[in-house]
N, C-alpha and C positions, 0 to 999 in steps of 0.2 A: 853336405852341399853348401858351399858358400853363398848366403842369400844375396850379398851385393853382387857377386858374379852372376847369379841367376836373374836378378833384376835387370842387369845390363844387357844379358842375352835377350830377356823378354822385350826390353825396350828397342833393341836393334832389330828384332824380328818385326815389330810394329812399324818402325821407320822404313825397313826394306819393303814391306808390303805396300805402303803408301807410295814410295818411289816407283815400284814396279807397276802399280795401278796407274800412276801419272804418266809413265813412259808408254804403257799400252795404249793409253787414250790419245797421245800426241804423236806417236811414231809415224803415223800415216799423213801427218800435216806437212805440206811441201815447204821448201825454204822460201825466204823472202824474195830472192831473185826469181825463183820459179813462179811465185804469186804475181810478181810485177809483170813478168812475161806473159802469163796466162790472162791476166786482167785486160791487158791491152788488146787481146784477141777476142774478148767477150763482149757481147752486147749487154744492154742494161738488164734485160730479163735474166740472162745467165748470171750477172753479178748478184742480182737480188736473190736468186735461188742459192748461190754459194753462201751468201751472208745469213740466210735463213738457216741453212744446214749447220753452219758454224755455231750460230746461236743455240740450236738445239743440242749440239754435242756439248757446248759449255755448260748448258743448264744440267745436263745429265751428269757431268763430271762433278759439279758442285753438289748435287743431290746425293751422289755416290759417297762423297766424303762427309757429308752431314749424317747420312745414314750409318756410315762406318763408326763415327763418333758416338752415336747414340747407342749402337750395339755394344761397344766397348764399355760404355758407362753402365749399362744395365745388365751385363752378362752375369749369370749364375748357373750353378748346377742344381738339378732337381734332387730333392732328398725325399724318396718315396715315404708316404705316410705322414710327413710333416706339413703343417700349415705354411703357406707362403706369407711372410710378413708384408705389412704395408710399408711402402717406402717413405722415409722421412727425407723428401727431396730437398727441402730447404734448410736442413739441419745445420746449425752453426755451433760447432763445439765451443768456440771462444766466448759465446754469450749465454750458453745453456747452463742455468743454475742447477745445482744438485736438487734432487727430490727432497721435499720437507715432510717429515713425518712427526706427528704428536700423538702417539698411541696411548698415552697414559690415561687411566680412568680413576674415579674416586675409590674404587674397591678393585683389587686384583683377583681375578678368577682364572684358574688353570684350565684353559680350553684350547682347542685347535685353532679357533677363531679364523677359519679359512674364508677367503673371498675368491670369486672367479676372476681370472687374469686374462686379459687379452694377449694371445700368444705374440703378437707384435711387440709387446712391451717386455718381453722376456729378459732382455739385457739393456738397462738404462745407460746412457752416456751423458757426461756433463763436463764442464770446464776444468775439472779436477783430474781428468783422464791422464794427461802426460805425467803429472806428478805422482799420481797413484801407480801407473805402469812402472815408472822408474823405481819406486819403493818396492814393488812386488818383485822386480828383477834383483834388487839388493837382498831381499829375503831369500830368493831362490839361491843365490850365491853363498849366503851365510847359514842358511837353515834348510839345505836342499831336501834332506830325508824327513824333515817335519812337514813341509808345505806340498810335496808331491809324493804319492805312493800308490803302490798297486798290491793287493793281497797275494796274487798269484798270476804271474805273467804267462804262465803256460796254460791257464784256463781260457779256453776259447770263447766262453760266454762273456768273460770280463773284457777280453780283447776285442770281442764283437761290439760290446756296449760302448767302450771307448771310441772305437773307430766310428760308429754310428753318430755319437754326439759331436765328435770332431768334425765330420763331414758337414753335418747340418750347419754348425757354427760357422765354420770357415768357408763353405762352398755356397751356401744358400742364405742363411740369416744376416751375416754382416755385409756382404755386397749388395743385398737387396734392401735391408732396412736402413743402412747408412752409407749410401753411395758417395757422399762427400768425404768419407773417411776410408772406405775400403773398395778395392777394385779387383776383379778377377781377370787373370791373364791366361791365355792359351800359350803354352810353350812347347817346343820340341826338343827332346833329349835322345840319346842313343838307345835308350829303353823304349822310346815312343813318345806319343803325345801325352802332355800333362797339364794341369792347371795350378797356378800359383796365385795365392792371395796377396795383394799388395796392400800394406798398411800405409796409407798416405800421410798419416800423422807422424809416424815414427820412421817413415822412409826405409821400409823393410819388406821382404818378400818370404813367404812361408808356403809349404805344400798345402793344398786345400783338401787332401785326403790322406789317410794313413795308408802307406804302401809298405813293401818289403824293405824300403829304405828308411822307413819312419817307424821306429819302435813305439809301442803303446805309451811308454814312460815319456818319451820325446814329445809325443802328442799332447800329453797332459802339460808339460813344460811350455809348449808353444801357446796353449790356451791360457795358461797363467800369465804369459807375457803379452797376450794380445787383448784380453778383456779384463776389466776390473770387476771380475765376478768369480766367486768361489763355487766350484761344482763338486758335489759328492754323489757317487754312483752306488746305488744299492740293488742287489739281486736276491732272489729267494734261495735258501739253502738247497732246496730240492726242486729242480725245474718241473718235475712231474706232479708235484703236489701244489694245488692252488692255495692251501692254506699254510704253506711253509713260511717260516719266519724270514724277515729280510735281514740282510747283512750288509755293512759297509765294506765294498770290495775295491774301490779306488777313489782317489780324489786329487784335487788340486785347491788348496785353500790357504790363504795368506793372513786371514783375519779371524782365527779361532778365538772364541770368547771365553778365555780363562781355562782352556784344556789343551793338551797335546794330541792333535788328531791321529799321530802315529799309533798311539796306545789305544785308539778306538777302532783301528782298521782290523777287519774280520769279525767284529762283534756284532751281535744282534742289536736291534733298536732298543730293546729293553735295558740291555747292558750299558749302551751308550748313554742312556738317559737315567741310569741308576742314581746319580747324585741329585737329580732334581727332586725336591720334596713334593710328594703327592702324585708323581707320575705313574707309578705302578698301580695305585689305587684308583686314580681318576681318569687316566688317559691311555694306558697301555692297550687295553682291549679295543677301544674305539679307534685308535691310531692303527693297530694291526688290521682291523676290519677295513679301514679306509684305503690302506695300502693294497689290500687284496682286490678291491673293487674299482680302483681308480682306472678309468678307461683312457685308451689313447686318444689324444686330442683335447683332453681336458687338462686345463692349466689353472692352477690355484696359487694364492699367495697369502701370507700373513706377516705381520710386523710386530717385534717385540721391543722392550726397552730396558735399559739399565743405566746406572750412573758409574762412570769410570773416573778414578782419581789417580792421576799420573800414570796412565796406562797407554801403551801404543795401541795402534790397530792390530798389530800382531801381538797377541796375548796369550801364547801358547804355554807360558810358564806361570800363570795365575794373574792375580790382580783384579778379577772381576767377581769371583766366587769365593766364598768362605772356605778355609782350609783348617780342619780341626787340628792339624799338626802345628799350625802357626797361630799365634795370638798377635793381633794387630792392635796398635794403640788407637784409641778413639781420637778423631780429629775435633779439636776444640772449636767452639763457635768464635768466628772472627779470625781464625788461622787457616781457613780453607784457601787453597791455591786455586784461584779462579781461572787462571790461564790453562791449567792442566785438568780441571774438572769438567767433564763433559756429559751431555746426554747421548747415549750410545744406542742406536736403533739397527736392528737387522731387518732387511726386507728379504724375507724367505720365500722362494717359489718351488713348486712341485710339479713334475709332469712325467709321463711315461713314454719311453722310446718305443716307436712302433714295430720295429723288428725284433731287437733283442728283448723287449718287454721290461728292460731295466728301469728303475725309478731314478730320477735325477733331482736332487735338492740343489738349488741355487741360492747363494747368499750374497747380498750387497750391503756393506756396512757403511752407515752414515753416522757422523758425529757433529754435534752442535754445541757451541759454548753455552754455558748457563746464562751468560749475559744476554744472549740472543733471546732465550726463552723469557727472561724479565722484560726486555724491550718489547716483546710481542704481547705483554700483559698477561702472560700465562704462568707467572711465578707462583701465585697462590694455587692454581690448578695442579701444578706439579708437586707443590708441598703437600697438598691434600692427598695425591696419588701415592706419595712416599709413605704416609701414614696408612694408606689403604692396602699396602702390601701385607700388613699384619691383620687386616680386617676381612680379607676375601675367603675364597675356598681352600686356600693352602697358606695359612699364616707363616709357616716356616720358610716361605719364600723370602721374607724380609732378611732373615739370617743368611740364607743362601746367596743373596745379592750383596752381602756385606753391609746391610743396612745399619747395624750397630756401630760401624766404623765412621760412616759419613753422613747419615740421615740427619742429625740434629744440625750439624754445621751447614749442610746444603739448604735445609728448610730456613735457617736463620738468614742465610744470604738471600734466598728467593723472596723472603718477606721484608727485607730491609729496604730502606728508602734510597740507599746509595746505589 
């Protein structure tokens, strides 16, 4: 379906409804000539009564259209089992700065590091939205099979999980949380009544639910094009076994941190995290237990950090983690490219879908210039944290994050007076 055509039809329906309501309210009003004739035949009491009645009718008409506007602005569809987010009524996309994270510590310890998350804050928005959305769409065109994928489109559990997440984001969360950015419209097609989500920023219209006309893969593509958030969906291998291991079954992700997500599809968590030093010994069992016990309605988050050198947000082909097959030349002190060397932070969220019981990982990636860290007076703190990668519970993480390549040059810059 052509979104532009759908948007035009939706707008036309709204205009027709207003016109019809207006006509129904005034069709019984007599013509000017009739009014002149009738007024001359009335006494003062009768004129006063007519004026009073006209005033009441006009007041009702004004109230009707005010109420109509309010309903249109706040419309949403209920998503059973999901919390209703708080509305950011006065949210201004143009002035909203990106969230600022500084998660580095003197020593690096490999832990889950989870914090409780307000469900209303599941998807953050900021002034980079339009730029990021355009970048995501470019990636969708150029690397489609890497940024969106489904393990098995015939698996009803997977399709159900995708549909459930899609409906909540498109029908409930976005129009309620960000009414200045998104609006839900009721439309009528040959197949019956439907709801469409209007993106007021990008001037687009998309279905608010997955139907027989919207494939699960198409739903993931629309999510990718609508929010600057990567979503990974996990389900247990055996639905009947509460202790069954979780696997990655579907995703839309534009900012993979040094790995090709397509190669992770269908794998267990342990296999996905196999390259991470210390994961099997220190985290695997506790992560598996947490995944088994996470309750519906519980939202959590964590933030990690790394240093990227000359790497895009889309880093599916390496550049963030060490590769034993490739030897990189160490960056010399004073030769660091400050413009392309960034502090990269992932804000990771986790929650369980109420019906399918699938787990959803959310990733929002932020990058900050090293010059910004210095200006904030945190240059020494980050330099100490870089050394701390080798001094925590998993010293090998320093090599995994390519520390031998960039660490000395980055520390020298952070401690310089320039």
